[in-house]
C-alpha positions in Angstrom: 148.9 121.7 59.4 145.2 121.5 60.4 143.1 121.9 63.5 141.0 118.9 64.3 138.0 119.5 66.5 135.7 116.8 67.8 132.7 117.5 70.0 131.0 114.7 72.0 128.8 114.0 75.0 130.9 114.5 78.2 130.3 110.9 79.3 132.5 109.7 76.4 135.5 111.6 77.6 137.4 108.7 79.1 136.7 106.6 76.0 137.8 109.0 73.4 140.9 110.1 75.4 141.9 106.4 75.7 141.3 105.7 72.0 143.4 108.7 71.0 146.3 107.8 73.4 146.3 104.2 72.2 146.6 105.5 68.6 149.7 107.5 69.7 148.3 111.0 70.1 149.6 112.9 73.1 148.8 116.5 72.5 145.3 118.0 72.7 143.3 120.7 74.4 139.8 120.1 75.9 137.1 122.6 76.6 134.6 121.4 79.2 130.9 122.1 79.7 130.1 123.0 76.1 126.4 123.1 75.3 124.6 122.7 72.0 122.5 120.5 69.8 122.7 118.9 66.4 120.4 116.9 64.2 121.9 113.5 65.1 121.6 113.6 68.9 119.7 115.0 71.8 120.3 118.6 72.8 122.8 118.9 75.7 122.2 122.3 77.2 122.8 121.7 80.8 119.2 122.4 81.7 116.3 120.5 83.2 114.7 120.0 79.8 118.0 119.3 77.9 120.4 117.8 80.5 124.0 117.0 79.9 126.9 118.8 78.4 129.5 118.3 75.7 133.3 118.4 75.6 135.3 119.8 72.8 138.7 118.3 72.0 141.2 120.3 69.8 144.3 118.8 68.2 146.8 120.6 65.9 148.1 117.8 63.6 149.8 117.4 60.2 147.3 117.2 57.3 148.0 113.5 56.7 146.8 112.6 60.2 143.2 113.9 59.6 141.9 110.7 57.9 143.2 108.5 60.8 141.5 110.8 63.4 138.2 110.8 61.4 138.3 107.0 61.3 138.6 106.9 65.1 135.7 109.3 65.6 133.6 107.5 62.9 134.1 104.2 64.7 133.1 105.7 68.0 130.0 107.3 66.5 129.0 104.0 64.8 129.3 102.2 68.2 127.5 105.0 70.0 125.0 106.8 67.7 123.6 109.0 70.5 127.0 110.2 71.6 126.7 113.4 69.7 130.0 113.0 67.9 130.9 115.7 65.4 134.2 116.4 63.8 135.5 119.3 61.8 138.9 120.5 60.5 140.3 123.8 59.3 143.6 125.1 58.1 146.0 126.1 60.7 149.0 128.4 60.6 151.4 128.1 63.5 152.8 131.2 65.0 156.6 131.5 65.6 156.8 132.7 69.2 
């Protein structure tokens, strides 16, 4: 199992949520009002000089789902190069509670 994290400009929230739901994904967690910058988009720091914020969407998924999720994010990034889309994954171990 892996954790899939995608960070994007907050104004893309409805679009990415809709794309993921249409692809059949129902479980996720979002963190709102994230700030930061990367080399492929404008800084979103929530300040006068760098307005805007990001959202972070986390999904715990089986390993084999990662390429499909990356394809969704890649397509959105190609359509919206300034959207600040970034995706990362890491190994995840589920706890038995």
